[in-house]
C-alpha atoms as a printed R data frame, in Angstrom:
   type eleno elety resid chain resno       x       y       z
1  ATOM     1    CA   MET     A     1   1.431   9.727 -11.467
2  ATOM     2    CA   ILE     A     2   1.368   7.792  -8.187
3  ATOM     3    CA   ARG     A     3   3.695   5.074  -8.276
4  ATOM     4    CA   LEU     A     4   2.654   2.716  -4.960
5  ATOM     5    CA   HIS     A     5   5.299  -0.770  -3.915
6  ATOM     6    CA   LEU     A     6   3.468  -3.351  -2.136
7  ATOM     7    CA   PHE     A     7   4.937  -5.677  -0.029
8  ATOM     8    CA   LEU     A     8   4.127  -9.657   0.377
9  ATOM     9    CA   GLU     A     9   3.611  -9.748   4.299
10 ATOM    10    CA   ALA     A    10   1.484 -13.151   3.948
11 ATOM    11    CA   ALA     A    11   4.036 -14.412   1.643
12 ATOM    12    CA   PRO     A    12   4.603 -18.357   2.370
13 ATOM    13    CA   PRO     A    13   6.726 -19.104   5.183
14 ATOM    14    CA   TRP     A    14   9.544 -20.425   3.088
15 ATOM    15    CA   GLN     A    15   9.663 -16.185   1.199
16 ATOM    16    CA   GLN     A    16   9.590 -14.847   3.909
17 ATOM    17    CA   GLY     A    17  13.434 -12.899   6.205
18 ATOM    18    CA   ASP     A    18  16.488 -13.597   3.400
19 ATOM    19    CA   ASP     A    19  14.341 -15.136   0.988
20 ATOM    20    CA   ALA     A    20  11.737 -12.384   1.100
21 ATOM    21    CA   PRO     A    21  10.680 -11.478  -3.161
22 ATOM    22    CA   GLU     A    22  12.300  -7.204  -3.707
23 ATOM    23    CA   ILE     A    23  10.021  -5.281  -1.943
24 ATOM    24    CA   HIS     A    24   9.767  -3.347  -5.257
25 ATOM    25    CA   GLN     A    25   9.413  -6.589  -7.379
26 ATOM    26    CA   TYR     A    26   5.743  -5.453  -7.354
27 ATOM    27    CA   ALA     A    27   4.420  -1.875  -7.642
28 ATOM    28    CA   VAL     A    28   1.315  -0.439  -9.040
29 ATOM    29    CA   ARG     A    29   1.303   3.265 -10.850
30 ATOM    30    CA   VAL     A    30  -1.896   5.335 -10.566
31 ATOM    31    CA   ARG     A    31  -2.486   8.247 -11.975
32 ATOM    32    CA   LEU     A    32  -4.511  11.063 -10.294
33 ATOM    33    CA   ASP     A    33  -4.636  14.516 -10.403
34 ATOM    34    CA   ARG     A    34  -4.852  15.872  -7.119
35 ATOM    35    CA   ALA     A    35  -8.670  16.848  -6.037
36 ATOM    36    CA   ALA     A    36  -8.796  13.010  -6.442
37 ATOM    37    CA   LEU     A    37  -5.539  12.326  -4.805
38 ATOM    38    CA   LEU     A    38  -7.101  14.635  -1.792
39 ATOM    39    CA   HIS     A    39 -10.577  13.629  -1.376
40 ATOM    40    CA   ALA     A    40  -8.926   9.297  -2.101
41 ATOM    41    CA   ALA     A    41  -6.967  10.385   1.392
42 ATOM    42    CA   ASP     A    42  -9.904  11.424   3.061
43 ATOM    43    CA   GLN     A    43 -12.095   8.573   2.492
44 ATOM    44    CA   TRP     A    44  -9.689   6.366   3.477
45 ATOM    45    CA   ASP     A    45  -8.970   8.416   6.880
46 ATOM    46    CA   LEU     A    46 -12.539   7.500   7.011
47 ATOM    47    CA   ALA     A    47 -12.330   4.306   6.950
48 ATOM    48    CA   LEU     A    48  -9.238   3.758   9.114
49 ATOM    49    CA   ALA     A    49 -11.276   5.887  11.450
50 ATOM    50    CA   PRO     A    50 -13.246   3.245  13.761
51 ATOM    51    CA   PHE     A    51 -10.053   1.084  14.300
52 ATOM    52    CA   PRO     A    52  -7.748   2.236  17.189
53 ATOM    53    CA   PRO     A    53  -3.971   3.385  16.648
54 ATOM    54    CA   ARG     A    54  -1.183   1.449  16.777
């Protein structure tokens, strides 16, 4: 299982900085096997390839 923590970068101005929500407040749990995880990582790399590194 992988647990993804999401951060609200597009939150309204009054919820940014010290007033931002707790980073671990929002999470998604994903169950997948090793092969599926490796495939997803490869697909992510392919999707990001056109964009320059920052």
